[in-house]
LORO-587047 format. One record per residue (C-alpha): x, y, z; chain; residue number from 0. Coordinates in steps of 0.05 Angstrom, whole numbers. Example, Ala and Ser with C-alpha at 12.3 -4.5 7.8 and 13.67 -1.06 7.14 Angstrom:
        u        v        w   mol   seq
      246      -90      156     A     0
      273      -21      143     A     1
REM end
This chain:
        u        v        w   mol   seq
        0        0        0     A     0
       56       48       18     A     1
       93       32      -46     A     2
       31       45      -88     A     3
       20      110      -51     A     4
       91      134      -63     A     5
       91      115     -136     A     6
       24      150     -148     A     7
       49      213     -112     A     8
      113      214     -153     A     9
       76      207     -219     A    10
       26      261     -200     A    11
       80      309     -178     A    12
      120      297     -242     A    13
       59      310     -286     A    14
       38      373     -249     A    15
      108      402     -249     A    16
      117      387     -323     A    17
       51      420     -341     A    18
       65      480     -295     A    19
      137      494     -315     A    20
      148      464     -385     A    21
       83      474     -423     A    22
       48      539     -444     A    23
        3      573     -392     A    24
      -60      549     -426     A    25
      -40      477     -411     A    26
      -42      491     -336     A    27
     -111      521     -343     A    28
     -134      459     -380     A    29
     -104      416     -324     A    30
     -140      456     -271     A    31
     -206      450     -309     A    32
     -196      375     -315     A    33
     -182      368     -240     A    34
     -244      409     -224     A    35
     -286      365     -270     A    36
     -260      300     -238     A    37
     -271      329     -168     A    38
     -342      349     -188     A    39
     -355      277     -211     A    40
     -332      253     -143     A    41
     -375      306     -110     A    42
     -436      276     -144     A    43
     -418      210     -113     A    44
     -417      240      -43     A    45
     -486      270      -59     A    46
     -509      200      -81     A    47
     -527      219     -152     A    48
     -532      169     -208     A    49
     -475      160     -257     A    50
     -505      203     -312     A    51
     -516      262     -265     A    52
     -445      255     -239     A    53
     -415      256     -309     A    54
     -458      315     -330     A    55
     -440      354     -268     A    56
     -366      341     -278     A    57
     -371      365     -350     A    58
     -409      428     -329     A    59
     -360      449     -275     A    60
     -298      432     -315     A    61
     -328      470     -374     A    62
     -343      530     -330     A    63
     -271      534     -307     A    64
     -248      529     -380     A    65
     -295      586     -401     A    66
     -274      631     -343     A    67
     -201      619     -361     A    68
     -203      629     -436     A    69
     -261      675     -455     A    70
     -276      748     -442     A    71
     -238      750     -377     A    72
     -243      826     -374     A    73
     -318      826     -380     A    74
     -376      786     -352     A    75
     -333      725     -335     A    76
     -288      767     -290     A    77
     -349      790     -251     A    78
     -372      718     -244     A    79
     -305      699     -216     A    80
     -303      756     -167     A    81
     -373      737     -142     A    82
     -352      664     -135     A    83
     -290      684      -96     A    84
     -330      727      -48     A    85
     -382      673      -37     A    86
     -328      620      -27     A    87
     -292      663       26     A    88
     -359      674       63     A    89
     -376      600       58     A    90
     -310      574       87     A    91
     -302      628      140     A    92
     -373      630      166     A    93
     -418      576      139     A    94
     -374      514      142     A    95
     -355      520      216     A    96
     -429      522      232     A    97
     -442      465      183     A    98
     -390      422      218     A    99
     -419      440      286     A   100
     -490      421      266     A   101
     -466      362      222     A   102
     -514      378      167     A   103
     -524      328      110     A   104
     -509      346       38     A   105
     -579      348        9     A   106
     -581      328      -64     A   107
     -616      393      -84     A   108
     -565      436      -47     A   109
     -504      396      -69     A   110
     -498      426     -140     A   111
     -494      497     -114     A   112
     -447      480      -57     A   113
     -403      442     -106     A   114
     -395      504     -149     A   115
     -372      544      -89     A   116
     -325      490      -65     A   117
     -293      468     -130     A   118
     -292      524     -181     A   119
     -258      582     -143     A   120
     -195      544     -122     A   121
     -185      519     -193     A   122
     -189      591     -219     A   123
     -142      617     -165     A   124
      -90      566     -186     A   125
      -98      588     -259     A   126
      -86      661     -243     A   127
      -30      650     -195     A   128
        7      614     -250     A   129
        1      676     -294     A   130
       44      714     -245     A   131
       93      657     -236     A   132
       90      581     -228     A   133
      130      591     -164     A   134
       70      627     -133     A   135
       28      564     -147     A   136
       78      521     -109     A   137
       86      570      -53     A   138
       11      575      -42     A   139
       -1      500      -46     A   140
       59      486       -1     A   141
       24      520       57     A   142
      -25      462       58     A   143
       30      410       45     A   144
       73      435      102     A   145
       12      438      148     A   146
       -6      366      131     A   147
       64      340      143     A   148
       73      378      208     A   149
        4      355      233     A   150
       19      282      216     A   151
       86      280      254     A   152
       64      321      313     A   153
        0      282      319     A   154
       38      216      319     A   155
       90      242      368     A   156
       43      273      419     A   157
      -26      244      406     A   158
      -74      270      459     A   159
     -143      298      454     A   160
     -181      288      389     A   161
     -198      349      347     A   162
     -264      325      319     A   163
     -274      251      339     A   164
     -343      244      309     A   165
     -319      270      241     A   166
     -246      250      234     A   167
     -221      207      292     A   168
     -149      210      268     A   169
     -140      285      278     A   170
     -115      312      345     A   171
     -105      380      375     A   172
      -30      366      378     A   173
      -31      356      303     A   174
      -68      422      293     A   175
      -17      459      337     A   176
       40      426      300     A   177
       10      447      233     A   178
        6      520      257     A   179
       78      520      283     A   180
      103      486      220     A   181
       71      537      174     A   182
       96      595      216     A   183
      167      568      211     A   184
      158      555      137     A   185
      131      625      122     A   186
      188      660      158     A   187
      239      612      128     A   188
      217      634       59     A   189
      231      706       79     A   190
      299      686      105     A   191
      317      647       42     A   192
      295      705       -2     A   193
      341      752       36     A   194
      284      796       60     A   195
      278      768      131     A   196
      316      820      170     A   197
      292      877      127     A   198
      220      854      135     A   199
      224      844      211     A   200
      267      906      221     A   201
      228      956      179     A   202
      156      932      181     A   203
      107      961      233     A   204
       90      913      288     A   205
       17      909      268     A   206
       36      885      198     A   207
       83      832      228     A   208
       27      807      272     A   209
      -22      809      214     A   210
       24      765      172     A   211
       31      714      228     A   212
      -44      715      241     A   213
      -59      706      167     A   214
      -16      643      166     A   215
      -52      616      227     A   216
     -120      629      194     A   217
      -98      594      130     A   218
      -77      532      170     A   219
     -145      533      206     A   220
     -180      538      138     A   221
     -140      479      110     A   222
     -162      438      170     A   223
     -234      459      161     A   224
     -233      438       88     A   225
     -205      370      108     A   226
     -259      361      162     A   227
     -314      383      115     A   228
     -297      330       64     A   229
     -289      278      119     A   230
     -359      295      144     A   231
     -389      286       75     A   232
     -353      220       64     A   233
     -376      195      132     A   234
     -448      214      115     A   235
     -442      181       47     A   236
     -414      117       79     A   237
     -349      117       39     A   238
     -276      118       59     A   239
     -250      154       -3     A   240
     -284      201      -52     A   241
     -265      152     -108     A   242
     -210      104     -129     A   243
     -180      147     -185     A   244
     -113      153     -150     A   245
      -84       86     -127     A   246
      -63       90      -54     A   247
      -93      160      -46     A   248
     -167      151      -59     A   249
     -197      206     -102     A   250
     -181      275     -127     A   251
     -223      307      -72     A   252
     -182      270      -20     A   253
     -120      305      -46     A   254
     -148      375      -55     A   255
     -197      381        4     A   256
     -153      429       43     A   257
     -137      470      -19     A   258
     -210      480      -35     A   259
     -218      519       30     A   260
     -150      553       35     A   261
     -139      580      -35     A   262
     -202      623      -44     A   263
     -193      655       24     A   264
     -119      666       11     A   265
     -138      702      -54     A   266
     -191      743      -18     A   267
     -142      763       37     A   268
      -96      791      -17     A   269
     -154      818      -58     A   270
     -124      880      -90     A   271
      -53      856     -107     A   272
      -82      789     -128     A   273
     -132      815     -178     A   274
      -80      854     -216     A   275
      -61      785     -243     A   276
     -126      783     -281     A   277
     -103      839     -327     A   278
      -42      800     -350     A   279
      -44      774     -421     A   280
      -61      701     -432     A   281
REM end
């Protein structure tokens, strides 16, 4: 099982890096649209739709991402994206914590609309980050990756009280604290590596320093919320994985659950500098 998991991860990473760094920018947008479509197909499974409805939903959401990426980005499609981003930030920051608390079920008539909010904005954020630089895609995604790794090792080392035992029994408070500390170290390490560490900490007002650290903490919390949200839906659907598309890893949703919650809010936090990316040529 471990060997299969490692091989799948290596192949996925090689494909994603090749598309991101070696192919034209439009290829990355196609990749993001494809991932969104596959995740939407899995979403239909969690909502217990039939196979035709799942395929149709995957095509619709993947096609929506494609349209938003390639057509009339300075007009009506841009406004749609901005609205989706605002709704997604509201959903993850305010609605999902209450959803997890109440343990609501994903009603089949609500699922299509929630799926749009969950799946489309992060795909679009990845597309537009790549227009600035592929490095920004990796830096943004690595916040979740570092949080996951730190949570895994700190949880195994310290164990202790469960974070949400009725939703995801494997997660602990020690793991959550480890994730926060790991990302704080990672974020400041990036400043140090870039040579801006001492200039940033020496010349930046204290409130901005605190805001940066607080933002990283919130992003980690959001990544955990996204993970718990998918865990709740899988538990309610009676499945262990969202699908079996990725040997050893489950489904696409199982790999991107934390990104679906973190990326739209990260984009919203950096609203004004981020949206200057949208004016860059394709």
